[in-house]
Each structure stands twice: as structure tokens, then as C-alpha cells.
C-alpha positions as CSV (number, residue, x, y, z in Angstrom):
1,X,-91.1,-94.3,-45.2
2,X,-91.1,-92.4,-48.5
3,X,-89.7,-88.9,-48.8
4,X,-92.3,-86.2,-47.9
5,X,-92.5,-82.5,-48.9
6,X,-93.1,-81.6,-45.2
7,X,-91.8,-81.1,-42.7
8,X,-88.3,-79.9,-43.9
9,X,-85.4,-81.8,-42.5
10,X,-83.2,-79.9,-40.1
11,X,-79.7,-79.4,-41.3
12,X,-77.2,-80.6,-38.6
13,X,-75.1,-78.0,-37.0
14,X,-71.4,-78.7,-37.1
15,X,-69.8,-78.8,-33.6
16,X,-67.0,-76.6,-35.0
17,X,-69.2,-73.8,-36.5
18,X,-71.0,-70.9,-34.9
19,X,-74.5,-70.0,-36.0
20,X,-77.4,-67.6,-35.4
21,X,-80.8,-69.4,-35.2
22,X,-84.4,-68.4,-34.7
23,X,-86.8,-70.6,-32.8
24,X,-90.6,-70.3,-33.1
25,X,-92.9,-72.1,-30.6
26,X,-96.5,-71.9,-31.9
27,X,-98.7,-72.9,-29.0
28,X,-102.3,-72.7,-28.1
29,X,-101.9,-70.0,-25.4
30,X,-98.8,-68.2,-26.6
31,X,-96.4,-67.8,-29.5
32,X,-92.8,-67.3,-28.6
33,X,-89.7,-66.5,-30.8
34,X,-86.1,-66.7,-29.6
35,X,-83.2,-65.5,-31.7
36,X,-79.8,-66.8,-30.4
37,X,-76.2,-67.0,-31.2
38,X,-74.6,-70.5,-30.9
39,X,-70.9,-70.8,-30.4
40,X,-68.9,-74.1,-30.1
41,X,-68.0,-75.2,-26.6
42,X,-65.0,-77.3,-27.7
43,X,-64.7,-80.6,-25.9
44,X,-68.0,-82.2,-25.1
45,X,-68.6,-84.8,-22.4
46,X,-69.6,-88.2,-23.7
47,X,-73.4,-88.4,-24.1
48,X,-73.9,-84.7,-23.9
49,X,-75.9,-83.2,-26.8
50,X,-75.1,-79.6,-26.0
51,X,-72.1,-78.9,-28.4
52,X,-72.7,-75.2,-28.4
53,X,-73.1,-72.3,-26.0
54,X,-76.5,-70.7,-26.5
55,X,-77.0,-66.9,-25.9
56,X,-80.4,-65.4,-26.6
57,X,-80.1,-62.0,-28.2
58,X,-83.8,-61.4,-29.0
59,X,-87.1,-62.6,-27.6
60,X,-90.7,-62.0,-28.5
61,X,-93.9,-63.5,-27.2
62,X,-97.6,-62.8,-27.2
63,X,-101.0,-64.4,-26.8
64,X,-101.6,-67.0,-29.4
65,X,-104.2,-66.3,-32.1
66,X,-105.7,-68.7,-34.7
67,X,-104.4,-71.8,-32.9
68,X,-106.4,-74.5,-31.0
69,X,-105.0,-77.7,-29.6
70,X,-101.7,-76.9,-31.3
71,X,-103.4,-76.7,-34.8
72,X,-103.9,-73.7,-37.0
73,X,-107.6,-73.0,-37.2
74,X,-107.5,-69.4,-38.5
75,X,-104.8,-68.8,-41.0
76,X,-105.0,-65.0,-41.0
77,X,-105.0,-64.7,-37.2
78,X,-102.1,-67.2,-36.9
79,X,-100.1,-65.4,-39.6
80,X,-100.6,-62.0,-37.9
81,X,-99.6,-63.3,-34.4
82,X,-96.5,-65.0,-35.9
83,X,-95.5,-61.9,-37.7
84,X,-95.8,-59.7,-34.6
85,X,-93.9,-62.2,-32.4
86,X,-91.0,-62.6,-34.8
87,X,-90.9,-58.8,-35.4
88,X,-90.5,-58.2,-31.6
89,X,-87.7,-60.6,-31.4
90,X,-86.0,-59.1,-34.4
91,X,-86.2,-55.6,-33.0
92,X,-84.7,-56.7,-29.7
93,X,-81.9,-58.6,-31.5
94,X,-81.2,-55.8,-34.0
95,X,-81.3,-58.2,-37.0
96,X,-83.7,-59.8,-39.4
97,X,-84.2,-63.5,-39.8
98,X,-85.5,-65.3,-42.8
99,X,-85.8,-68.8,-41.5
100,X,-87.1,-70.4,-38.3
101,X,-87.3,-73.7,-36.5
102,X,-90.8,-74.5,-35.4
103,X,-92.5,-76.8,-32.9
104,X,-95.0,-79.4,-33.8
105,X,-97.4,-79.7,-30.8
106,X,-100.6,-80.7,-32.5
107,X,-101.5,-83.2,-35.2
108,X,-101.8,-86.2,-32.9
109,X,-98.1,-86.8,-32.3
110,X,-97.3,-90.6,-32.1
111,X,-94.6,-93.1,-32.6
112,X,-94.0,-95.8,-35.2
113,X,-91.2,-98.4,-34.9
114,X,-89.4,-100.2,-37.7
115,X,-86.7,-102.8,-37.9
116,X,-84.4,-104.0,-40.7
117,X,-81.7,-106.7,-41.0
118,X,-78.7,-107.2,-43.2
119,X,-76.5,-110.3,-43.7
120,X,-72.8,-109.6,-42.9
121,X,-71.4,-113.1,-43.4
122,X,-69.0,-113.3,-40.5
123,X,-66.8,-110.3,-41.5
124,X,-66.3,-106.9,-40.0
125,X,-69.2,-104.5,-40.2
126,X,-68.4,-101.7,-42.7
127,X,-69.8,-98.2,-43.0
128,X,-71.7,-99.3,-46.1
129,X,-73.4,-102.1,-44.1
130,X,-74.7,-99.6,-41.5
131,X,-75.9,-97.3,-44.3
132,X,-77.8,-100.0,-46.1
133,X,-79.5,-101.4,-43.0
134,X,-80.6,-97.8,-42.0
135,X,-81.8,-97.2,-45.6
136,X,-83.8,-100.4,-45.4
137,X,-85.4,-99.5,-42.1
138,X,-86.3,-96.0,-43.4
139,X,-88.0,-97.4,-46.5
140,X,-91.2,-98.4,-44.7
141,X,-94.4,-96.7,-45.4
142,X,-96.1,-94.6,-42.7
143,X,-99.8,-94.7,-42.0
144,X,-101.9,-92.8,-44.6
145,X,-102.0,-89.0,-43.9
146,X,-99.0,-89.1,-41.6
147,X,-95.5,-87.5,-42.0
148,X,-92.3,-88.1,-40.2
149,X,-91.1,-85.4,-37.9
150,X,-88.2,-87.4,-36.5
151,X,-86.5,-90.6,-37.6
152,X,-84.0,-91.9,-34.9
153,X,-82.0,-95.1,-34.9
154,X,-82.4,-96.3,-31.3
155,X,-80.0,-99.2,-31.3
156,X,-78.2,-101.8,-33.4
157,X,-78.1,-105.6,-32.8
158,X,-75.4,-108.0,-34.0
159,X,-76.3,-111.7,-34.1
160,X,-79.1,-111.1,-31.6
161,X,-76.9,-109.1,-29.1
162,X,-78.8,-105.8,-28.7
163,X,-77.8,-102.4,-27.2
164,X,-74.9,-101.8,-29.7
165,X,-74.4,-98.1,-30.4
166,X,-71.6,-98.3,-32.9
167,X,-71.4,-101.6,-34.8
168,X,-68.6,-100.5,-37.2
169,X,-65.6,-102.9,-37.2
170,X,-67.4,-105.5,-35.1
171,X,-67.6,-109.1,-36.5
172,X,-70.9,-110.9,-37.0
173,X,-73.3,-112.7,-39.3
174,X,-76.4,-110.4,-39.2
175,X,-76.8,-106.7,-38.4
176,X,-80.2,-105.2,-37.5
177,X,-81.3,-101.8,-36.5
178,X,-84.4,-100.4,-34.7
179,X,-85.7,-97.1,-36.0
180,X,-88.1,-94.9,-34.1
181,X,-90.2,-92.5,-36.3
182,X,-92.1,-89.7,-34.6
183,X,-95.1,-88.7,-36.8
184,X,-97.9,-86.2,-37.0
185,X,-100.8,-85.5,-39.3
186,X,-99.7,-84.2,-42.6
187,X,-102.4,-81.6,-42.8
188,X,-101.4,-80.1,-39.4
189,X,-97.8,-79.8,-40.5
190,X,-98.7,-78.3,-43.8
191,X,-101.0,-75.6,-42.3
192,X,-98.4,-74.7,-39.7
193,X,-95.7,-74.3,-42.3
194,X,-98.1,-72.3,-44.5
195,X,-98.9,-69.9,-41.6
196,X,-95.2,-69.3,-41.1
197,X,-94.4,-68.9,-44.8
198,X,-97.2,-66.4,-45.3
199,X,-95.2,-64.2,-43.0
200,X,-92.3,-64.3,-45.5
201,X,-90.3,-66.7,-43.4
202,X,-88.9,-70.1,-44.4
203,X,-89.2,-73.1,-42.1
204,X,-85.7,-74.5,-41.5
205,X,-86.9,-77.5,-39.6
206,X,-89.8,-78.8,-37.4
207,X,-89.5,-80.6,-34.1
208,X,-92.0,-82.3,-31.8
209,X,-92.7,-80.3,-28.7
210,X,-92.1,-83.0,-26.0
211,X,-88.8,-84.0,-27.7
212,X,-87.3,-80.5,-27.8
213,X,-88.7,-79.8,-24.3
214,X,-86.6,-82.8,-23.2
215,X,-83.5,-81.6,-24.9
216,X,-84.0,-78.3,-23.0
217,X,-84.7,-79.5,-19.5
218,X,-82.9,-82.8,-19.1
219,X,-79.4,-83.6,-18.0
220,X,-77.7,-86.3,-20.2
221,X,-77.6,-88.7,-17.2
222,X,-81.4,-88.6,-17.0
223,X,-81.8,-89.4,-20.6
224,X,-79.3,-92.3,-20.3
225,X,-81.0,-93.8,-17.2
226,X,-84.5,-93.4,-18.6
227,X,-87.1,-90.6,-18.1
228,X,-90.5,-89.5,-19.2
229,X,-90.8,-85.8,-20.1
230,X,-94.4,-84.6,-19.9
231,X,-95.0,-81.2,-21.6
232,X,-98.3,-79.7,-20.3
233,X,-99.5,-77.1,-22.7
234,X,-102.7,-75.1,-22.9
235,X,-104.3,-77.2,-25.6
236,X,-102.6,-80.6,-25.3
237,X,-100.4,-82.6,-23.1
238,X,-97.6,-84.6,-24.8
239,X,-94.9,-86.9,-23.5
240,X,-91.5,-88.2,-24.7
241,X,-89.8,-91.2,-23.3
242,X,-86.0,-91.2,-23.3
243,X,-83.9,-94.3,-22.6
244,X,-80.2,-95.0,-23.3
245,X,-79.8,-91.4,-24.2
246,X,-82.3,-91.6,-27.1
247,X,-86.0,-90.7,-27.8
248,X,-87.8,-94.0,-27.8
249,X,-91.5,-93.1,-27.6
250,X,-93.8,-90.1,-28.1
251,X,-97.5,-89.6,-27.5
252,X,-100.0,-86.8,-26.8
253,X,-103.6,-86.2,-25.6
254,X,-105.8,-83.2,-26.4
255,X,-106.2,-82.2,-22.8
256,X,-104.4,-79.2,-21.3
257,X,-104.5,-76.0,-19.2
258,X,-107.3,-74.4,-21.3
259,X,-109.6,-77.3,-20.3
260,X,-109.0,-76.5,-16.7
261,X,-109.8,-72.8,-17.4
262,X,-113.0,-73.8,-19.1
263,X,-114.0,-76.1,-16.2
264,X,-113.6,-73.2,-13.8
265,X,-115.6,-70.8,-15.9
266,X,-118.5,-73.3,-16.2
267,X,-118.3,-74.5,-12.6
268,X,-118.4,-70.9,-11.2
269,X,-120.4,-69.3,-14.0
270,X,-117.4,-67.0,-14.3
271,X,-115.9,-65.0,-17.2
272,X,-113.1,-66.7,-19.0
273,X,-110.6,-64.0,-18.0
274,X,-111.5,-64.4,-14.4
275,X,-111.3,-68.2,-14.7
276,X,-107.8,-67.9,-16.0
277,X,-106.8,-65.5,-13.3
278,X,-108.3,-67.8,-10.6
279,X,-106.4,-70.8,-12.0
280,X,-103.1,-68.9,-12.2
281,X,-103.1,-67.2,-8.8
282,X,-105.3,-69.4,-6.6
283,X,-105.7,-72.7,-8.4
284,X,-104.4,-76.0,-7.0
285,X,-104.6,-79.7,-7.9
286,X,-104.4,-80.8,-4.3
287,X,-106.5,-79.8,-1.3
288,X,-105.2,-78.1,1.9
289,X,-106.7,-77.5,5.3
290,X,-107.0,-73.8,4.7
291,X,-109.1,-74.0,1.5
292,X,-112.4,-73.6,3.3
293,X,-111.3,-70.5,5.1
294,X,-110.0,-68.8,1.9
295,X,-112.3,-67.2,-0.6
296,X,-111.9,-66.1,-4.2
297,X,-113.8,-63.3,-6.0
298,X,-114.9,-63.1,-9.6
299,X,-117.6,-61.7,-12.0
300,X,-120.4,-63.9,-13.2
301,X,-120.8,-64.1,-16.9
302,X,-122.7,-61.1,-18.2
303,X,-122.3,-59.2,-14.9
304,X,-119.8,-56.5,-14.1
305,X,-119.7,-54.1,-11.2
306,X,-118.4,-53.3,-7.8
307,X,-120.2,-56.3,-6.2
308,X,-118.2,-59.4,-6.9
309,X,-119.3,-63.0,-6.5
310,X,-117.4,-65.1,-4.0
311,X,-116.6,-68.8,-3.5
312,X,-114.4,-70.8,-1.1
313,X,-111.1,-71.9,-2.5
314,X,-112.0,-75.5,-1.8
315,X,-114.7,-75.2,-4.5
316,X,-112.1,-74.1,-7.0
317,X,-109.8,-77.0,-6.0
318,X,-112.8,-79.5,-6.4
319,X,-113.2,-78.2,-10.0
320,X,-109.5,-78.3,-11.0
321,X,-108.5,-81.6,-9.4
322,X,-110.6,-84.0,-11.5
323,X,-109.4,-82.5,-14.8
324,X,-105.7,-82.7,-13.8
325,X,-106.2,-86.3,-12.6
326,X,-108.0,-87.3,-15.8
327,X,-105.1,-86.0,-17.9
328,X,-102.5,-87.8,-15.9
329,X,-104.5,-91.0,-15.8
330,X,-104.8,-90.9,-19.6
331,X,-101.0,-90.6,-19.8
332,X,-100.5,-93.4,-17.3
333,X,-102.7,-95.7,-19.3
334,X,-101.1,-94.8,-22.7
335,X,-97.6,-95.4,-21.3
336,X,-98.6,-98.8,-19.9
337,X,-100.1,-99.8,-23.3
338,X,-96.9,-98.7,-25.0
339,X,-94.8,-101.0,-22.6
340,X,-93.8,-98.4,-20.1
341,X,-95.7,-99.3,-16.9
342,X,-95.4,-97.1,-13.7
343,X,-92.9,-98.1,-11.0
344,X,-91.0,-96.6,-8.1
345,X,-87.8,-96.1,-10.1
346,X,-89.5,-94.2,-12.9
347,X,-88.3,-90.6,-13.4
348,X,-90.9,-88.0,-14.5
349,X,-90.0,-84.4,-15.6
350,X,-92.9,-82.0,-16.0
351,X,-92.6,-79.0,-18.2
352,X,-94.8,-76.6,-20.2
353,X,-96.9,-73.7,-18.8
354,X,-99.7,-75.9,-17.2
355,X,-97.1,-77.7,-15.1
356,X,-96.7,-74.6,-13.0
357,X,-100.2,-75.1,-11.5
358,X,-99.8,-75.8,-7.7
359,X,-100.1,-79.5,-6.8
360,X,-99.5,-80.9,-10.3
361,X,-96.2,-82.5,-9.4
362,X,-97.7,-84.1,-6.3
363,X,-100.6,-85.4,-8.4
364,X,-98.2,-86.8,-11.0
365,X,-96.2,-88.5,-8.3
366,X,-99.3,-90.2,-7.0
367,X,-100.8,-91.2,-10.4
368,X,-97.7,-91.8,-12.6
369,X,-95.5,-93.1,-9.8
370,X,-91.8,-92.6,-9.3
371,X,-89.7,-89.4,-8.9
372,X,-91.1,-86.2,-10.2
373,X,-89.6,-82.8,-10.8
374,X,-90.5,-79.7,-12.7
375,X,-88.1,-78.9,-15.5
376,X,-86.8,-75.5,-16.7
377,X,-84.5,-74.6,-19.6
378,X,-80.9,-75.5,-18.9
379,X,-77.8,-73.9,-20.3
380,X,-79.4,-71.0,-22.2
381,X,-77.9,-67.6,-21.5
382,X,-79.6,-64.3,-22.0
383,X,-83.2,-65.4,-21.1
384,X,-85.1,-62.8,-19.0
385,X,-86.4,-64.1,-15.7
386,X,-89.9,-64.5,-17.0
387,X,-88.7,-66.9,-19.7
388,X,-86.7,-69.1,-17.4
389,X,-89.8,-71.1,-16.7
390,X,-91.3,-74.4,-17.9
391,X,-93.5,-72.4,-20.3
392,X,-90.4,-71.6,-22.5
393,X,-88.9,-75.1,-22.4
394,X,-90.0,-76.0,-26.0
395,X,-88.8,-72.7,-27.4
396,X,-85.4,-73.1,-25.7
397,X,-85.2,-76.7,-26.9
398,X,-85.5,-75.7,-30.5
399,X,-82.1,-74.0,-30.1
400,X,-80.6,-77.3,-28.9
401,X,-82.3,-79.4,-31.6
402,X,-79.9,-78.5,-34.5
403,X,-77.0,-79.8,-32.3
404,X,-78.6,-83.3,-32.3
405,X,-80.2,-83.3,-35.7
406,X,-77.3,-85.3,-37.1
407,X,-78.6,-88.4,-35.2
408,X,-81.6,-88.7,-37.4
409,X,-81.8,-90.8,-40.6
410,X,-84.2,-90.4,-43.4
411,X,-84.4,-92.3,-46.7
412,X,-82.2,-90.6,-49.3
413,X,-84.2,-88.6,-51.9
414,X,-82.9,-90.5,-54.9
415,X,-85.6,-89.3,-57.2
416,X,-84.7,-85.6,-56.5
417,X,-81.0,-86.2,-57.4
418,X,-81.9,-88.1,-60.5
419,X,-84.2,-85.3,-61.7
420,X,-81.7,-82.5,-61.3
421,X,-78.6,-84.3,-62.4
422,X,-76.4,-81.9,-60.5
423,X,-75.7,-83.9,-57.3
424,X,-72.4,-85.4,-58.5
425,X,-69.3,-86.3,-56.6
426,X,-67.9,-82.7,-56.5
427,X,-71.3,-81.4,-55.3
428,X,-71.4,-83.9,-52.5
429,X,-67.8,-83.1,-51.5
430,X,-68.6,-79.3,-51.5
431,X,-71.7,-79.9,-49.3
432,X,-69.6,-82.0,-46.8
433,X,-66.9,-79.3,-46.6
434,X,-69.6,-76.6,-46.1
435,X,-71.4,-78.5,-43.4
436,X,-68.2,-79.6,-41.5
437,X,-66.1,-76.5,-41.4
């Protein structure tokens, strides 16, 4: 996995330092920016990734422009929407930001897994052994046109004994490590970064939407026991599998809430605005006994006036239900192919704006199996009521992400150091002091 220009690597946040961060969630239906102050909490419970208290001081959000399926499709429109959203958050916070952390929701998110081994020779495992085996695992090449968004060691093995989290000072003959690399299309990442930079902002880091949504809505115990986070957006639905407290798998399908809206518009011959309204206020993925007695009103395409068209709610449900089931069945099949078959003990957490559709949790319980709940941001102070919803899970998770960025491992950029000739011993000591205190 050779060093790539994009996406930028998130600088870990020291558990002893305060910081002000800006998070930018660029989605298909909305763009949201959160500006927050992070202060250390002191002692952190084992396994907890929240080392800082998060207080939002500025928020901006608006309808997304120039983005489809999480991809930038109109650079000028996307740039303008990003500028307006960040400006609103800055005005509320009373400060300007020059760098943001952004979500990667498009670009065919996927996982690649690598393993590397190193002979120890029956002695104690040293820090240098861990570094070398990690460096060897990170030296693999990704598929053409792909870039690494995350690179996470998911476990060490010593002489075939797996599940070791900290092998240092243990005795063995052979040390191995499993590395999980979350990737996306390079072009998608480049275009998103360009849209942000055209607004005179730097990209401090990029994080996969389902991963940061999980960081936002999960309790540490859930991630330890094993859980599937399903982020249901407007243009795509993505998932992240957590086990033993780590992100172990990531995937996405290009089906989302906008597909439901389009189905309603076509099925009822309704305007898109009416279709979105019907989905939000009357839509459901499960039938009820009262559906035939209830009616919904809307305008036909090309017709406006006092005389509205009407249809029974049961007709609306019959349009919505197949698309929701199709999306969940895609996820079920892809999880099974990746080695995560459904079962009664599986835990599912739904998040994202489309997860708020009535009946989605019940449909997920039936199709994906196991226990299902809808997740909302945890431990974020200062969010207005409207933002304490699954739709803002990814944006809130971007504020948690710097607290866990230190878990990631990327191949050292040796060629950059050699080219500058300035990264000597004192430079490295200075960087360590700056980042740690």
C-alpha cells in the first residue's frame, strides 16, 4: 500500500490537549458542518474511544447541491453549497476555520485485508518488531484506482495464537498482524477534496461515513461484542462491521432514500417535492390495518391547482416496501459473502436520514436478523434538537474520529523525508513534543 497524495492522514488528537475542530459531512441530500471545542475528560474507561468532551459551538446545514450518490458531479454547485454551509457554522460559532474533516460516502467504499509475519526467534517481542511487521503489512499494493481511507491493525498473532492486542514483551517465535484497509475510488476522493479546497479550506482528514457513524452512535461494549452499523443515506447505504472493538469490514451499495422518493414519484405520477413529503410524513416500510382507510394527497406532474389527486396510504406502502427490502437484501447477501451471515445474536444499529422512515427497523430485523435499534449521536453537547437525529450521526462522528486516529497505521513516507532532508532526530523529537503535550 504505497503512499498516496489523497486522502490526507488525520493527525491524532492527544488525550491531554484541547482543540477546536470543524467537521463537514457532504451527502447527497444535505451538507452539514459542525464546529466544536474538544476538551480532555481525564481518565478514560478501558476500550472507550471518547477521550474528549465535545461541545458544538457552530452548526450549518443546507440542501446538498452538485452531489449524487455521495460523489461530486457538479464542482461549482458543490463548492457553493460547501461555502454557504461552512459560513453559516462560522457565523454561529463566531470564528473562522481554515481546515475541515470530511466524510467519504461515495466512491464504492470497500475493504481489503492484508497480513504480514516476522520471525522473533524465541525472545521477547520488542517495539521495533511490532513496527516492522506493521510496516510490512502496510507495504501491499491496493487495487488500481483505489486509495486507502483507513488502515487499521485488527489483531496480532504470536505462534498461531490470535486475538492478541498488545504483543510487546511477550515471548514467541513468529509475530503476525492482520491489517484492515478501507478504500474508495481515488477520483471520488480527489474531486471531493478539490470541491472543499476551492472554498479556500484545507482538508485535515477524510473518514468513511459508516465508520464515523459507528463512532458516533455506538457504546464501546457494542463494538467489543460485535455489531453492524448500517448508515442509510439519500444516495447510498453503507455498512461497517465492528468486532473486538475494531472496524473489521466496510461495504456500500448505491441505493438510498432518494431511490424511494423517485419510486413514489413514478408510481403516483407525482412531483418530486410531493413524493419527498409523502415519504417523510406518511411513508412506511410495513403495512398496517388502517392503510386502506387513510388517503394521501398530491399534485400530478405538470398539474397544480386546488384539486389534488388522492391515493390510499396502502398504495404508498406498496411502492416503498419493495425498495427498502431490496436494499436490506443486498446488504444481507454482501455480509454473508464477506463471512458475516445473519443470526439471532447479531446486533444491528441503523443510522442516517433514511433510517427514520417508519418500519425500516422492523424490516431490518426480519431481513438481516438479530437485534435492531436506531442510533443517534452520543456524547455531543450543544446540538440543537433537530440535529440530535440519525441524519447527523456521520457529522458528529467526524468530531470523534481524531480521538481514535492514532490507531491507524500507514506506510512511512520515506521518499518524502529523503527528499527534504529536514526530518532529522531533533525534528522528530519536536513533532512528538508538539503532538503529545
